[in-house]
MARBA-3410 file (N, C-alpha, C, O; in Angstrom, 1 decimal):
179
237.2,17.1,220.3,236.6,18.0,219.2,237.5,19.3,218.5,237.3,19.9,217.5 ~ 238.9,19.5,219.9,239.9,20.1,218.7,240.3,19.5,217.8,240.4,20.4,217.0 ~ 240.7,18.6,217.4,241.2,18.1,216.5,240.4,17.9,215.5,240.9,17.8,214.4 ~ 238.8,18.0,215.6,237.8,18.2,214.8,238.1,19.1,213.8,238.3,19.1,212.6 ~ 238.1,20.4,215.1,238.0,22.1,214.4,239.2,21.7,213.3,239.1,21.7,212.1
240.4,21.4,214.1,242.1,21.9,213.4,242.0,21.4,212.0,242.3,22.0,211.0 ~ 241.3,19.8,211.9,241.0,18.8,210.3,240.1,20.2,209.6,240.6,21.0,208.8 ~ 239.2,20.2,210.0,237.8,20.7,208.8,237.9,22.3,208.8,237.0,22.9,208.3 ~ 239.1,23.1,209.6,240.2,24.3,209.2,241.2,24.1,207.9,241.1,24.9,206.9 ~ 242.1,23.1,208.1,243.2,22.6,206.9,242.2,22.5,205.6,242.5,22.9,204.5
241.0,21.8,206.1,240.2,21.1,204.6,239.4,23.1,203.8,238.9,23.4,202.7 ~ 239.6,23.5,204.4,238.2,24.7,204.1,239.4,25.2,203.0,240.6,24.9,203.1 ~ 238.8,26.1,202.0,239.6,26.7,201.1,240.5,27.8,201.5,240.1,28.5,202.4 ~ 241.6,28.1,201.1,242.7,29.0,201.7,243.1,29.0,202.9,243.2,29.9,203.8 ~ 243.3,27.4,203.0,243.9,26.5,204.6,245.6,26.8,203.8,245.9,26.9,202.6
246.1,26.8,204.7,247.7,26.7,204.6,248.5,25.1,204.4,248.1,24.0,204.9 ~ 249.8,25.4,203.6,249.8,23.8,204.3,249.9,23.8,206.2,249.4,22.8,206.9 ~ 250.5,24.9,206.8,250.9,24.9,208.1,249.7,24.3,208.5,249.7,23.0,208.7 ~ 248.3,25.1,208.7,247.4,24.1,209.0,247.2,22.6,209.0,246.9,21.9,210.0 ~ 247.4,22.1,207.7,247.0,20.8,207.3,248.2,20.1,208.3,247.8,19.2,209.1
249.5,20.3,208.3,250.6,20.1,209.1,250.4,20.5,210.5,251.3,19.8,211.1 ~ 249.7,21.1,211.6,249.4,21.4,212.5,248.1,20.0,212.5,247.9,19.6,213.7 ~ 247.4,19.5,211.9,246.4,19.2,212.1,246.5,17.0,211.6,245.9,16.0,211.9 ~ 247.4,17.2,211.0,248.4,15.5,211.4,248.9,15.4,212.3,248.8,14.4,213.1 ~ 249.8,16.8,212.4,250.2,16.4,214.4,249.4,16.3,215.1,249.8,15.5,215.9
248.2,16.9,215.4,247.2,17.0,216.2,246.5,15.5,216.3,246.0,15.1,217.3 ~ 246.4,14.9,215.4,245.7,13.8,215.0,247.5,12.2,215.9,247.5,11.3,216.8 ~ 248.2,12.7,215.2,249.4,12.2,215.8,249.5,11.8,217.3,249.5,10.7,217.8 ~ 249.4,13.1,218.1,249.7,13.2,219.5,248.4,12.4,220.2,248.5,11.5,221.0 ~ 246.9,12.9,219.5,245.8,11.9,219.9,246.2,10.4,219.8,246.5,9.9,220.9
246.2,9.5,218.7,246.8,8.8,218.5,247.7,7.8,219.6,247.5,6.7,220.2 ~ 249.0,8.9,219.6,250.1,8.7,220.8,249.3,8.3,222.0,249.1,7.1,222.2 ~ 248.7,9.2,222.7,248.0,9.5,223.6,247.2,8.7,224.1,247.1,8.5,225.3 ~ 246.3,7.9,222.9,245.8,7.1,223.4,245.9,5.7,223.3,245.0,4.9,223.6 ~ 247.2,5.4,222.9,247.9,4.4,223.3,248.9,4.0,224.3,249.2,2.9,224.7
249.3,5.3,224.6,249.9,5.4,226.3,248.9,5.0,227.3,249.1,4.2,228.1 ~ 247.5,5.8,227.0,246.5,5.4,228.2,246.4,4.4,227.8,246.1,3.8,228.8 ~ 246.4,3.1,226.6,246.0,1.8,227.0,246.8,1.0,227.1,246.5,-0.1,227.4 ~ 248.0,1.3,227.0,249.3,0.8,228.2,249.1,0.8,229.3,249.0,-0.3,229.9 ~ 249.1,2.2,230.1,248.9,2.3,231.5,247.7,1.4,232.0,247.9,0.9,233.1
246.7,1.2,231.3,245.4,0.7,231.9,245.8,-0.8,231.8,245.4,-1.4,232.8 ~ 246.5,-1.8,230.6,246.9,-3.1,230.8,247.7,-3.0,232.2,247.2,-3.6,233.1 ~ 249.3,-2.1,232.5,249.4,-2.5,233.3,248.9,-2.6,234.7,249.1,-3.6,235.5 ~ 248.3,-1.6,235.0,247.3,-1.2,236.3,246.3,-2.6,236.2,246.1,-3.1,237.2 ~ 245.8,-3.1,235.1,244.9,-4.2,235.2,246.1,-5.4,235.5,245.7,-6.2,236.4
247.0,-5.6,235.1,247.9,-6.6,235.5,248.2,-7.7,234.1,248.8,-8.8,234.0 ~ 247.4,-6.8,233.0,247.5,-7.6,231.3,248.7,-7.4,230.9,248.9,-8.2,230.0 ~ 249.8,-6.4,231.1,251.0,-5.9,230.2,252.1,-6.3,231.3,251.9,-6.5,232.5 ~ 253.3,-6.5,230.7,254.2,-6.6,232.0,254.8,-5.4,232.1,254.7,-4.6,231.2 ~ 255.6,-5.0,233.4,255.7,-3.8,234.4,256.8,-3.6,233.7,257.1,-4.5,232.9
257.6,-2.4,233.9,259.4,-2.4,233.2,260.7,-3.1,234.8,262.0,-3.0,234.9 ~ 259.6,-3.8,235.8,259.8,-4.3,237.1,260.2,-5.8,236.9,261.0,-6.5,237.5 ~ 259.2,-6.0,235.7,259.5,-7.8,235.6,260.3,-8.0,234.4,260.3,-7.1,233.6 ~ 260.8,-8.8,234.2,262.1,-9.3,233.0,261.2,-10.6,232.8,260.6,-11.3,233.6 ~ 261.7,-10.6,231.2,261.5,-12.3,231.4,262.2,-13.7,231.2,261.8,-14.7,230.8
263.6,-13.2,231.8,264.1,-14.5,232.1,265.0,-14.2,234.2,265.7,-13.2,234.5 ~ 264.8,-15.0,234.8,265.3,-14.9,236.2,266.7,-15.1,236.5,267.4,-16.0,236.1 ~ 267.0,-14.1,237.1,268.5,-14.5,237.3,268.8,-15.7,238.3,268.1,-16.1,239.2 ~ 270.0,-16.3,238.0,269.7,-17.5,238.7,269.9,-17.5,240.3,270.9,-16.8,240.7 ~ 269.3,-18.0,241.2,269.3,-18.5,242.8,268.1,-17.4,243.2,268.1,-16.9,244.3
267.1,-17.0,242.2,265.7,-16.0,242.6,265.2,-17.3,242.3,265.8,-18.3,241.9 ~ 263.6,-17.1,242.7,262.6,-17.8,242.6,262.3,-18.5,241.6,261.9,-19.7,241.5 ~ 262.6,-17.6,240.5,262.1,-18.3,239.1,263.2,-19.6,238.5,263.0,-20.6,237.9 ~ 264.4,-18.8,239.0,265.7,-19.6,238.5,265.4,-20.7,239.5,264.9,-21.5,238.7 ~ 265.3,-21.3,240.8,265.1,-22.2,241.3,264.6,-23.3,241.3,264.9,-24.3,241.9
263.8,-23.1,240.3,262.4,-23.9,240.3,260.8,-24.0,241.2,259.9,-24.9,241.2 ~ 260.8,-22.8,241.9,260.1,-22.8,242.5,259.0,-22.2,241.5,259.3,-21.7,240.4 ~ 257.4,-22.2,242.0,256.2,-21.8,241.0,256.5,-21.1,241.3,257.3,-20.9,242.2 ~ 255.8,-19.8,240.2,255.2,-18.8,239.8,253.8,-18.1,240.5,252.7,-18.4,240.4 ~ 254.4,-17.0,241.4,252.9,-16.9,242.1,251.5,-16.5,240.9,251.4,-15.9,239.9
250.7,-17.3,241.8,249.3,-17.3,241.0,249.0,-16.0,240.4,249.8,-15.1,240.3 ~ 247.3,-16.1,239.9,246.7,-14.7,239.1,246.8,-13.6,240.8,247.3,-12.5,240.8 ~ 246.0,-14.3,242.0,245.2,-14.0,242.9,246.5,-13.8,243.7,246.5,-12.8,244.4 ~ 247.3,-14.5,243.8,248.0,-13.9,244.9,248.8,-12.7,244.4,248.9,-11.7,245.0 ~ 249.4,-12.9,243.1,249.6,-11.4,242.1,248.7,-10.2,242.9,249.2,-9.4,243.7
247.5,-10.1,242.5,246.4,-9.1,242.6,246.6,-8.7,244.0,246.2,-7.6,244.3 ~ 247.4,-9.8,245.0,247.0,-9.5,246.2,248.3,-8.8,246.8,248.2,-8.2,247.9 ~ 249.2,-8.9,246.3,250.6,-8.2,246.7,250.7,-6.7,246.0,251.4,-5.8,246.6 ~ 249.9,-6.3,244.7,249.6,-5.6,243.8,249.0,-4.9,244.2,249.4,-3.8,243.7 ~ 247.5,-4.7,245.3,247.1,-4.0,245.3,247.5,-3.6,247.1,247.2,-2.5,247.5
248.3,-4.5,248.0,248.1,-4.4,249.2,246.9,-4.2,250.0,246.5,-3.4,250.8 ~ 246.5,-5.0,249.6,244.9,-5.9,250.0,244.8,-7.1,250.6,245.5,-8.0,250.2 ~ 244.0,-7.2,251.8,244.3,-8.8,252.0,243.2,-9.6,251.0,243.3,-10.8,250.8 ~ 242.3,-8.8,250.3,241.5,-9.3,249.5,241.6,-9.5,248.0,242.0,-8.6,247.2 ~ 241.2,-10.8,247.7,241.3,-10.6,245.9,240.6,-9.8,245.3,239.8,-9.2,246.1
240.4,-9.4,244.0,239.6,-8.9,243.0,238.9,-9.3,242.4,239.4,-9.8,241.4 ~ 237.6,-9.4,242.6,236.6,-10.1,242.3,235.2,-9.8,242.5,235.2,-8.6,242.9 ~ 234.0,-10.2,242.5,232.8,-10.5,242.5,232.5,-11.3,243.2,233.0,-12.4,243.0 ~ 231.5,-11.1,244.7,231.5,-12.2,245.5,229.8,-12.2,246.0,229.4,-11.1,246.3 ~ 229.2,-12.7,246.0,227.9,-12.8,246.7,227.6,-13.9,247.9,228.1,-15.0,247.9
226.7,-13.2,248.8,226.2,-14.1,249.8,225.2,-13.5,250.5,225.2,-12.3,250.7 ~ 223.9,-14.4,251.0,222.9,-13.8,251.8,223.5,-13.4,253.5,224.5,-13.8,254.1 ~ 222.6,-12.6,253.8,222.6,-12.0,255.3,220.9,-12.3,255.7,220.0,-12.3,254.8 ~ 220.7,-12.6,256.8,219.3,-12.7,257.4,219.4,-11.7,258.7,220.5,-11.5,259.3 ~ 218.0,-11.1,259.0,217.6,-10.6,260.1,216.6,-10.8,260.8,216.3,-11.9,261.1
216.2,-10.2,261.1,214.9,-10.2,262.1,213.6,-8.7,262.1,213.8,-7.7,262.8 ~ 212.6,-8.8,261.6,212.0,-7.9,261.5,210.5,-8.3,261.9,210.3,-9.5,261.7 ~ 209.6,-7.7,262.4,208.7,-7.5,263.1,207.3,-9.3,262.3,206.4,-10.0,262.7 ~ 208.1,-9.2,261.1,207.3,-10.5,259.8,208.1,-11.6,260.3,208.0,-12.6,259.6 ~ 208.9,-11.7,261.3,209.9,-13.1,261.3,211.6,-13.0,260.4,212.0,-11.9,260.1
212.0,-13.8,260.1,213.4,-13.7,259.5,212.9,-13.2,258.2,211.9,-13.6,257.5 ~ 214.2,-12.2,257.9,214.4,-12.0,256.7,215.4,-12.5,256.2,216.2,-13.0,256.9 ~ 215.5,-12.5,254.6,217.0,-12.8,253.9,216.8,-11.4,252.9,215.8,-10.8,252.4 ~ 218.3,-11.3,252.9,218.5,-10.1,251.6,220.1,-10.7,250.9,220.9,-11.2,251.7 ~ 220.2,-10.6,249.8,221.3,-11.4,248.9,222.4,-9.9,248.6,221.9,-9.1,247.9
223.6,-9.8,249.2,224.1,-9.6,248.5,225.4,-9.2,248.0,226.4,-9.4,248.7 ~ 225.6,-8.5,246.3,226.7,-9.1,245.9,227.7,-7.9,245.3,227.5,-7.0,244.5 ~ 229.2,-8.4,246.1,230.2,-7.0,245.6,231.3,-7.2,245.1,232.0,-8.2,245.3 ~ 231.7,-6.1,244.3,232.9,-6.2,243.4,233.9,-5.8,243.9,233.7,-4.9,244.7 ~ 235.3,-6.2,243.8,236.1,-5.4,244.6,237.4,-5.6,244.0,237.8,-6.7,243.6
237.9,-4.6,244.0,239.3,-4.2,243.4,240.0,-3.5,244.8,239.4,-2.8,245.7 ~ 241.5,-3.9,244.6,242.2,-3.3,245.8,241.7,-3.1,247.0,241.8,-2.0,247.6 ~ 240.9,-4.2,247.4,240.0,-4.0,249.0,238.7,-3.0,249.1,238.0,-2.7,250.2 ~ 238.4,-2.5,247.9,237.4,-1.4,247.4,235.7,-2.0,246.7,235.4,-2.9,245.9 ~ 235.1,-1.3,247.4,233.9,-1.5,246.5,233.8,-0.8,245.4,234.0,0.4,245.3
233.3,-1.9,244.2,233.5,-0.8,243.0,232.1,-1.4,242.4,232.0,-1.2,241.2 ~ 231.2,-2.0,242.9,229.7,-2.0,242.3,229.4,-3.2,243.6,230.1,-4.2,244.1 ~ 227.8,-2.6,244.1,227.2,-3.6,244.8,226.0,-3.4,244.3,225.5,-2.4,243.9 ~ 224.9,-5.3,244.2,223.8,-4.9,243.7,223.3,-5.6,244.9,224.1,-6.5,245.3 ~ 221.8,-5.4,245.6,221.0,-6.4,246.0,219.9,-7.4,245.6,218.9,-6.8,245.1
219.8,-8.3,245.7,218.7,-9.2,245.4,218.2,-9.4,246.6,218.6,-10.1,247.5 ~ 216.9,-8.5,246.6,215.6,-9.1,247.3,214.5,-10.2,247.4,213.7,-10.4,246.5 ~ 214.6,-10.8,248.7,213.9,-12.1,249.1,213.0,-11.8,250.0,213.0,-12.5,251.0 ~ 212.2,-10.7,249.9,210.9,-10.2,250.5,210.1,-11.3,251.2,209.8,-12.1,250.3 ~ 209.6,-11.5,252.4,208.6,-12.5,252.7,206.8,-11.7,252.8,205.9,-12.3,253.2
206.7,-10.7,252.4,205.8,-9.5,252.2,206.0,-8.4,251.7,207.1,-7.9,251.4 ~ 204.2,-7.8,251.5,205.0,-6.7,250.8,205.5,-5.2,251.9,205.5,-4.1,251.4 ~ 205.7,-5.3,252.9,206.2,-4.5,254.0,207.8,-5.0,253.6,208.3,-4.1,253.0 ~ 208.6,-6.1,253.8,209.6,-6.2,253.5,210.0,-5.9,252.1,211.1,-5.3,252.0 ~ 209.3,-6.2,251.1,210.0,-6.2,249.6,209.8,-3.8,250.0,210.8,-3.2,249.5
209.4,-3.5,250.3,209.1,-2.0,250.2,210.5,-1.5,250.8,211.1,-0.6,250.3 ~ 211.2,-2.1,252.0,212.1,-1.9,252.5,213.2,-2.4,251.7,213.8,-1.7,251.0 ~ 213.3,-3.4,251.9,214.4,-3.9,251.2,214.4,-3.1,249.4,215.4,-3.2,248.6 ~ 213.3,-2.5,249.0,213.5,-2.0,247.6,214.2,-0.5,247.9,214.8,0.1,247.1 ~ 214.1,-0.1,249.3,214.3,1.4,249.8,216.0,1.3,249.9,216.8,2.2,249.6
216.2,0.3,250.3,217.5,-0.3,250.8,218.7,-0.6,249.4,219.9,-0.4,249.1 ~ 217.9,-0.9,249.0,218.8,-1.3,247.1,218.8,-0.4,247.0,219.8,0.2,247.4 ~ 217.8,0.5,246.5,218.3,2.0,245.8,219.0,3.0,246.4,219.0,4.0,245.7 ~ 219.8,3.0,247.8,220.1,3.8,248.3,221.5,3.0,248.8,222.3,3.5,249.7 ~ 221.7,2.1,248.5,223.0,1.4,249.2,224.2,1.7,248.5,225.3,1.7,249.1
224.0,2.0,247.3,225.2,2.0,246.6,226.3,3.5,246.9,227.5,3.6,246.6 ~ 225.5,4.4,247.5,225.8,5.5,247.6,226.6,5.6,248.9,227.5,6.4,249.1 ~ 226.0,4.5,249.7,227.3,4.8,251.2,228.4,3.5,250.9,229.0,3.1,251.9 ~ 228.7,2.9,249.9,229.5,1.8,249.8,230.5,1.6,249.2,231.5,1.0,249.4 ~ 229.9,2.5,247.9,230.9,2.4,246.8,231.9,3.0,246.5,231.6,4.2,246.3
233.6,2.5,246.5,234.0,3.6,246.3,235.0,3.5,247.8,236.1,4.1,248.0 ~ 234.4,2.8,248.5,235.0,2.3,250.3,235.6,1.1,250.8,234.9,0.2,250.6 ~ 236.5,1.0,251.2,237.4,0.1,251.9,236.2,-1.0,252.4,235.3,-0.7,253.2 ~ 236.6,-2.7,251.7,235.6,-3.8,252.4,235.7,-3.3,253.8,234.6,-3.0,254.3 ~ 237.0,-3.0,254.4,236.9,-3.7,256.1,236.4,-1.8,257.1,236.4,-1.4,258.2
235.9,-1.1,255.7,235.1,0.8,256.6,233.7,0.0,256.4,232.7,0.8,256.5 ~ 233.3,-1.3,256.1,231.8,-1.2,256.0,231.0,-1.9,257.3,231.2,-2.9,257.9 ~ 230.0,-0.9,257.5,229.2,-1.3,258.1,228.0,-0.3,258.3,228.2,0.5,259.2 ~ 227.0,-0.3,257.8,226.1,0.1,257.5,224.7,0.3,258.7,224.3,-0.8,259.2 ~ 224.3,1.2,259.0,223.2,1.1,260.0,222.0,1.4,259.4,221.1,0.6,259.5
221.8,2.5,258.8,220.1,2.7,258.3,220.3,3.6,256.7,220.8,4.7,256.6 ~ 219.5,2.6,255.6,219.6,3.2,254.3,218.6,3.7,253.7,217.9,2.7,253.3 ~ 217.9,4.9,253.4,217.2,5.1,252.5,215.8,5.2,253.4,214.8,5.4,252.7 ~ 215.6,5.0,255.0,214.9,4.7,256.0,215.0,3.0,255.8,213.9,3.0,256.2 ~ 215.2,2.4,255.8,215.5,1.2,256.2,216.7,0.6,257.0,217.8,0.3,256.6
216.2,0.3,258.4,217.4,0.3,259.3,217.3,-1.2,259.3,218.1,-1.5,258.4 ~ 216.7,-2.4,259.9,216.8,-3.4,259.7,217.5,-4.5,258.8,218.5,-5.2,259.1 ~ 216.8,-4.4,257.5,217.9,-4.7,256.2,219.2,-4.8,256.8,219.9,-5.8,256.8 ~ 219.7,-3.4,257.4,221.4,-3.1,257.3,221.6,-4.6,257.8,222.3,-5.2,257.0 ~ 221.4,-5.0,258.5,221.8,-6.4,259.7,222.1,-7.5,258.7,223.0,-8.3,259.1
221.4,-7.7,257.4,221.6,-8.6,257.0,222.4,-8.0,255.9,223.0,-8.9,255.4 ~ 222.6,-7.2,255.4,223.4,-6.9,254.5,225.3,-6.8,255.3,226.4,-6.9,254.7 ~ 225.1,-6.5,256.8,226.1,-6.5,257.4,227.0,-8.3,257.5,228.2,-8.5,257.3 ~ 225.6,-9.3,258.0,226.1,-10.6,258.0,226.5,-11.2,256.4,227.3,-12.1,256.3 ~ 225.9,-10.7,255.3,226.4,-11.0,254.4,228.1,-10.5,253.8,228.9,-11.3,253.3
228.4,-8.8,254.0,229.6,-8.4,254.0,230.4,-9.6,254.8,231.3,-9.9,254.1 ~ 230.3,-10.1,255.7,231.4,-10.6,256.9,231.5,-11.9,255.8,232.6,-12.4,255.7 ~ 230.4,-12.5,255.1,230.4,-13.8,254.4,231.4,-13.8,253.8,232.3,-14.6,253.7 ~ 231.2,-12.3,253.0,232.3,-12.2,251.8,233.4,-11.6,252.0,234.0,-11.2,250.9 ~ 233.9,-11.3,253.2,235.2,-10.7,253.8,235.7,-12.4,253.8,236.2,-12.8,252.8
235.6,-13.1,254.6,236.0,-14.4,255.0,236.3,-15.1,253.0,237.4,-15.4,252.5 ~ 235.0,-15.2,252.1,235.5,-15.6,251.0,236.1,-14.7,250.0,236.2,-15.1,248.8 ~ 236.7,-13.6,250.2,238.1,-13.0,249.4,238.5,-12.9,249.8,239.3,-12.1,249.3 ~ 239.0,-13.4,251.4,240.6,-13.7,252.0,241.5,-14.6,251.4,242.6,-14.8,251.9
END
């Protein structure tokens, strides 16, 4: 917004060459900052080489000795310090309600061992189950997004206490799959 104001001021009658130079400088700074941010984002995402990486390895190192380079999954694990691979994982969990055995679907997206997104797929067998799974689905993100997957153990979400048993079972399956 400041850039726009500066540009508008420089095109107004009575503006000085100094204002025009300031506007050009402001736009250039904004472009450079944007490019730097993209470079940083690419490095964090593993899309750009980091300063520590070199194109050719010295003799005697893993690359120089003919050993295979680490896979993307291994690199993601090493970079994050987490035992879990980044990605989106799905599993179903079962729990017992007064109406019998119920199932709830769970989809978690992990980055660095932390949950970045959660989605619930409802598998209700009756209207009462539909109500409770719906309440659970509406409240679970607030309890799990941003938390480490190893810290997840929900007990009651938005008034639904039984659905959490199925959710926790599905999370255990996802943890096994993501290792």
